[in-house]
N, C-alpha and C positions, 0 to 999 in steps of 0.2 A: 277508793271511792265505794260507798255502799249504796247500791240501788235497791229501791223498795219493790219487791216482786210479789208482795202479799196480795195485791188486788188482781193478779192475773186470773183470767177465767180458767175454770177447771175442766170444762168440756171442750176438747180441741181435737182437730183432725191430726193425722200423722205429721203434717207440715207445721203444726203448732198454731195454725190459723183456724178459727171457729168455722165449722162447716156451714152454719147458717149464714155467715158473712159472705162466704164464697158464693153460695146459692143466690143470696140477695143481690150481690154485685153483678152476677151473671145476668139475672133478670132485668135489673134496673138499667144496666149499661148495654144490654143487648148483645152480650158476648156468647158466641157459640160454644158448645161443649168442648171442642178441640182446644180453643183458647183457654177455657177454664182449666183444663188438664195441664196446659203448658204453664199457666200462672201458678198452679199448685206446685209444680216441680220447681219453678223459680223461687217460690217462697221457701221451700225446703232448702234449696241451696243458699239463698240469701240469709235465712234465719239460722243457719248452722252454727254461727258464732254467738248466737243469743242465748244458748242454753235450751233446756227442755221446754220452757214456756216463753212464748212471745208476748211481751207486755204492751205492745203497740200494734195490734193487728191491722188497724186501718192503714197505718203508714207502710206496713209490710205489704199489704194488698196493693197500695198505690205504687210502691217501688217495683213490685213484681210485674204489674201491668206495664209500667214504663220499660222494664227490662226486656219484655217480649214484643215491644213495638206498639203497644196500645197507648200512645201518648195522650190522646184526647181523653180517654177514660181515666188514665192515671192522674191527669191534671184535675179532672172533675172530682175524683176521690180526695186528692190532697187539698183542694180548695175547700171542700166541705168539712175537713178536719180542723181548719184554722177558723179564727173568729170571723163572724159576718163582716163583710166589707173589706177584708184583707185583700190587697192587690194580688192579682194572679202571679205577678213576678215573684212575690215572696213564697208562694207555694212552689213555684218552679225551682227557686234557689234551694229550698229545703229538700226537694225531691230528686233533683237531677245532679247531685254531687257525684263526682267520679268514685269516691269511696264513701258510701253511706254507712255510718256507724249505726248498728241496730239500736244503741241507746239514744240516738238523736230522736227517734220516733217516740221513745218513752218521755223524754223531756218535753216534747211538743204536746203529747197526749195529756199529760197532767198539768200543762200550761206553766211549768217552771220556765220554759222558753217560749216566747211568743214574739211575733213581728211587731215592729214599732216604726212609725213614720213621723218625722218632724215636719211641721207645716212649712217651715222656712227652708227645708232641705228635702223635699219629697222624693227627689231622685236617688237619694242615698239609702240603701237598705239598712235598717236598724233592727236589732234584736235585744229583747229584755230578758235578763236572768233574774227571776223573782224568788228570793229566798223565802218569802212569806208563804209560798205555796207548799213548802216542805216543813213548816214549823210544827205541824201535828205529827210528823213522822220522826219519832225519837231517834231511830237509827240514822236516818238521813240527816237530821239536825246535827247530831254529834259528828258525823263525818264531814259535813260541810263547814263546820267551824274551823276545820283545818284547811289551810290554803292548798294542800295537796288535793283535797276534794274539789276545790274550785278549778284547779289546773286540769283535773280529770274531765270536768264538764267542758272546759275550753277546748281541749283536744277533740272532744266529740263534735263540737259545733263549728270549728274554725273554718271548715270548707264552705260555710255559708257566704264568705266574702271572696271566694276565689273568682267568681264571675265578674266582680267589680275590681279585681286586683287590689283588694284591701281597702277600698273606699267604703265607708259606712260607719255605723255607730254600734257600740255595745253599751247598753244601759244596765246598771246594777240597781236592784230595788230591794230595800229592806234587808240588806246584808249586814251582819255584825262586822265590827271593825272595818268600816267602809274605806278608810284611807289605805289600809294594808291591802284590801281586796282590789282597789283601783290600781295601786302600784303593781300588784301581782299581774293583773290583766294587761296593763300597759307593757310591762317587760316581756310577757309571753307573746303578745301580738307583734311587738317589735322584732322578736326573734323570728316569728312567722313571716314577717315582711321580707326578711333576708332569705329565709329558707325556701319560701314559696314564690319568690320573684315578684312580689306585689309592688305596686307603685307607691303605696301608702299603707299605714296601719290604721285600723278602725279607731275612731275616737271613743274614749271610755268616759262615761258620765255616771253620776249617781242620782237616782230618782228618790225624792223624799216622800 
């Protein structure tokens, strides 16, 4: 899987998180300096596997706040990073996974991955993987044409359905070779149903 890191900000603190974001969050959320220091340390630890540059600083901030017990502030940050009107439950599902892959924040930040709710099944969490969001990224496009690239993305986001034990929807949008992509996703999610002890596997659909 090739991840596009070219848009990462160049001015960052030692944790990989922009210092101005830390200061702004501290002021806006009313966080004391001691909590800010703890959040910075949490970001350092959490972002250690993301390489020298953190490409989704907002999600790293939200996860760090959540990890130090500032859950209300974390939910506020996460909700603000998703589209307006997104249910709070979707922000929590994205934020509170047991093992939050740093690349998940990247997919959410560039809106390759975004929440989806069906009107006739509003209780089931749905997520869209939108290939069109990467079509201008040559490296990403070449990587994602291979099903191995799709599998890499699925491994990043599969924890989104843990809270519902596999109930939900995965929608693919603008993917090349859609039938192969759907079959790949169904097979992977069925394996996850057994491995993770889900009651069901998410339904896979293709959006035209």
